Rosetta silent file (secondary structure, phi, psi, omega in degrees, C-alpha in Angstrom):
SEQUENCE: MYLVLMDNALRRIDQARHWMDGEDSLEKHSLLSAAVQIVGELRSTLDVRAGGPYAANLDDLCDYMSRQLVAANLQNQVATLDEVADLLRQVRTAWGMMQ
SCORE:     score description
SCORE:     0.000 S_00000001
   1 L     0.000  -46.526 -175.134   -5.984  -10.271    9.528 S_00000001
   2 H   -65.428  -41.274 -179.534   -6.162   -8.651    6.053 S_00000001
   3 H   -63.937  -37.926  177.932   -8.137   -5.655    7.283 S_00000001
   4 H   -64.839  -43.528  177.884   -5.592   -5.082   10.083 S_00000001
   5 H   -60.583  -45.147 -179.359   -2.735   -5.247    7.573 S_00000001
   6 H   -65.018  -41.015  177.096   -4.437   -2.772    5.268 S_00000001
   7 H   -61.261  -40.538  178.157   -5.192   -0.440    8.200 S_00000001
   8 H   -63.287  -42.870  179.622   -1.529   -0.610    9.242 S_00000001
   9 H   -64.841  -45.676  179.123   -0.344    0.194    5.722 S_00000001
  10 H   -61.220  -37.939  179.359   -2.792    3.126    5.488 S_00000001
  11 H   -64.571  -44.204 -179.179   -1.630    4.443    8.872 S_00000001
  12 H   -65.920  -40.301  177.940    2.013    4.351    7.774 S_00000001
  13 H   -62.554  -42.402 -179.617    1.220    6.086    4.480 S_00000001
  14 H   -64.167  -43.509  178.764   -0.678    8.792    6.346 S_00000001
  15 H   -64.423  -42.355 -179.820    2.185    9.253    8.808 S_00000001
  16 H   -64.116  -31.130  179.859    4.764    9.395    6.006 S_00000001
  17 H   -57.090  -36.761 -179.083    2.685   12.031    4.265 S_00000001
  18 L   -70.866  -18.874  178.857    3.461   14.441    7.111 S_00000001
  19 L   -93.066   -2.410 -175.591    7.206   14.009    6.499 S_00000001
  20 L   -70.165  -30.734 -175.755    7.005   14.804    2.770 S_00000001
  21 L   -72.783  -26.422 -175.302    7.286   18.556    3.170 S_00000001
  22 L   -84.177 -165.940  177.099   10.563   18.449    5.024 S_00000001
  23 L   -65.852  179.124  175.628   14.017   17.368    4.079 S_00000001
  24 L   -61.203  107.731 -168.086   14.871   13.838    3.089 S_00000001
  25 L  -103.101  130.550  174.765   13.568   12.149    6.188 S_00000001
  26 H   -63.682  -36.035  177.751   14.687    8.864    7.654 S_00000001
  27 H   -63.671  -43.472  176.892   11.283    8.583    9.304 S_00000001
  28 H   -58.812  -47.505 -178.806    9.521    8.925    5.929 S_00000001
  29 H   -60.659  -43.882 -178.983   11.737    6.233    4.450 S_00000001
  30 H   -62.674  -46.558 -178.774   11.072    3.919    7.392 S_00000001
  31 H   -64.680  -43.406 -178.527    7.286    4.406    7.260 S_00000001
  32 H   -73.493  -31.771  174.598    7.038    3.903    3.499 S_00000001
  33 H   -63.629  -40.775  176.395    9.349    0.897    3.596 S_00000001
  34 H   -62.721  -42.336  179.204    7.018   -0.613    6.203 S_00000001
  35 H   -62.287  -42.516  177.151    4.005    0.139    3.991 S_00000001
  36 H   -60.748  -43.618 -179.940    5.704   -1.576    1.022 S_00000001
  37 H   -62.174  -41.905 -179.789    6.458   -4.579    3.205 S_00000001
  38 H   -63.244  -45.361  177.747    2.829   -4.791    4.363 S_00000001
  39 H   -61.461  -38.353  175.980    1.536   -4.614    0.788 S_00000001
  40 H   -63.522  -36.962  175.765    4.063   -7.350   -0.051 S_00000001
  41 H   -62.703  -45.728  178.861    2.657   -9.473    2.788 S_00000001
  42 H   -59.700  -43.842 -179.463   -0.853   -9.055    1.436 S_00000001
  43 H   -62.881  -38.023 -177.034    0.386   -9.960   -2.023 S_00000001
  44 H   -67.811  -17.874 -179.629    2.190  -13.052   -0.783 S_00000001
  45 L   -87.390   -8.924 -177.842   -1.043  -14.489    0.571 S_00000001
  46 L   -74.049  137.816  173.077   -2.785  -14.429   -2.831 S_00000001
  47 L  -107.727   91.664 -174.536   -3.314  -17.727   -4.624 S_00000001
  48 H   -61.327  -37.759  179.329   -3.339  -16.527   -8.208 S_00000001
  49 H   -65.086  -52.143 -176.919   -4.082  -19.971   -9.631 S_00000001
  50 H   -74.248  -29.086 -175.442   -7.045  -20.721   -7.400 S_00000001
  51 H   -83.537  -10.446  177.530   -8.289  -17.143   -7.262 S_00000001
  52 H    66.619 -151.320 -174.860   -8.608  -16.697  -10.979 S_00000001
  53 H   -64.786  -29.603  179.282   -8.729  -13.267  -12.563 S_00000001
  54 H   -65.253  -47.275  177.916   -9.680  -11.483   -9.334 S_00000001
  55 H   -63.718  -38.221  178.704   -6.576  -12.722   -7.545 S_00000001
  56 H   -64.882  -43.241  178.300   -4.434  -11.969  -10.604 S_00000001
  57 H   -64.709  -40.460  178.771   -5.789   -8.400  -10.745 S_00000001
  58 H   -67.923  -35.474  175.767   -5.214   -7.904   -7.045 S_00000001
  59 H   -61.557  -45.318  177.713   -1.694   -9.260   -7.430 S_00000001
  60 H   -63.286  -40.667 -179.878   -1.049   -6.716  -10.198 S_00000001
  61 H   -64.113  -42.963  177.037   -2.568   -3.960   -8.063 S_00000001
  62 H   -61.976  -39.747  177.000   -0.320   -4.839   -5.094 S_00000001
  63 H   -62.523  -46.191  178.804    2.688   -4.757   -7.398 S_00000001
  64 H   -61.116  -46.216 -179.107    1.622   -1.353   -8.708 S_00000001
  65 H   -62.372  -40.606  178.039    1.013    0.056   -5.217 S_00000001
  66 H   -60.391  -47.227  179.356    4.443   -1.140   -4.052 S_00000001
  67 H   -62.656  -39.459  179.333    6.150    0.478   -6.996 S_00000001
  68 H   -68.697  -35.625  176.647    4.238    3.705   -6.499 S_00000001
  69 H   -64.351  -41.529  177.457    5.143    3.831   -2.790 S_00000001
  70 H   -63.423  -43.460  178.748    8.810    3.497   -3.677 S_00000001
  71 H   -62.514  -42.509 -179.568    8.481    6.238   -6.312 S_00000001
  72 H   -62.858  -40.025  178.842    6.657    8.513   -3.883 S_00000001
  73 H   -62.211  -47.196 -176.296    9.391    7.926   -1.322 S_00000001
  74 H   -71.830  -32.159 -173.294   12.199    8.740   -3.733 S_00000001
  75 H  -110.232    7.710 -178.975   10.496   11.748   -5.338 S_00000001
  76 L    51.352   49.789 -177.098    8.525   13.170   -2.391 S_00000001
  77 L  -100.632   99.494  178.709    5.248   12.839   -4.273 S_00000001
  78 H   -63.806  -39.055 -179.572    2.302   13.418   -1.968 S_00000001
  79 H   -60.067  -35.966  179.485   -0.148   12.902   -4.855 S_00000001
  80 H   -70.739  -39.594  175.377    1.223    9.403   -5.429 S_00000001
  81 H   -58.796  -43.383  179.678    0.825    8.587   -1.721 S_00000001
  82 H   -62.481  -39.910  177.569   -2.774    9.804   -1.936 S_00000001
  83 H   -61.582  -47.053 -178.700   -3.375    7.613   -4.997 S_00000001
  84 H   -65.471  -43.154  178.628   -2.025    4.519   -3.287 S_00000001
  85 H   -60.354  -41.018  179.343   -3.982    5.245   -0.094 S_00000001
  86 H   -64.037  -44.643  179.048   -7.168    5.661   -2.142 S_00000001
  87 H   -62.038  -42.543 -179.831   -6.578    2.354   -3.942 S_00000001
  88 H   -67.025  -36.929  176.129   -5.852    0.563   -0.695 S_00000001
  89 H   -64.335  -38.397  176.670   -8.978    2.001    0.904 S_00000001
  90 H   -63.235  -44.463  177.779  -11.027    0.720   -2.058 S_00000001
  91 H   -63.292  -41.988  179.627   -9.536   -2.756   -1.675 S_00000001
  92 H   -62.536  -41.970  176.975  -10.177   -2.635    2.049 S_00000001
  93 H   -61.010  -46.565  179.343  -13.820   -1.660    1.516 S_00000001
  94 H   -62.716  -43.009  179.957  -14.343   -4.448   -0.995 S_00000001
  95 H   -62.994  -43.075  179.547  -12.637   -6.954    1.268 S_00000001
  96 H   -61.581  -34.937  179.482  -14.758   -5.861    4.206 S_00000001
  97 H   -71.497  -23.213 -179.990  -17.921   -6.343    2.136 S_00000001
  98 H   -82.544  -19.387 -177.154  -16.911   -9.931    1.342 S_00000001
  99 L   -78.278    0.000    0.000  -16.486  -10.827    5.005 S_00000001
């Protein structure tokens, strides 16, 4: 389930990236809002108490990625989208290795 959610978020970020060059796009907003929602879903499944520092760090990272996606959306920052996608890919790789 988590890998599918991360793949969906990455897909939406990639799709939104193509809308960054144009005008203020409703499609870009929709895709990035969906990515923020997916990251929020991932974050909501974390048990910070039971998961200790790893869960707490992942919670902080999810918060950071959500804020960065919103900033990228508002400011048309492709570099910020790339940063978030890279972070999410790293989390996905680590998660996949634990399975």
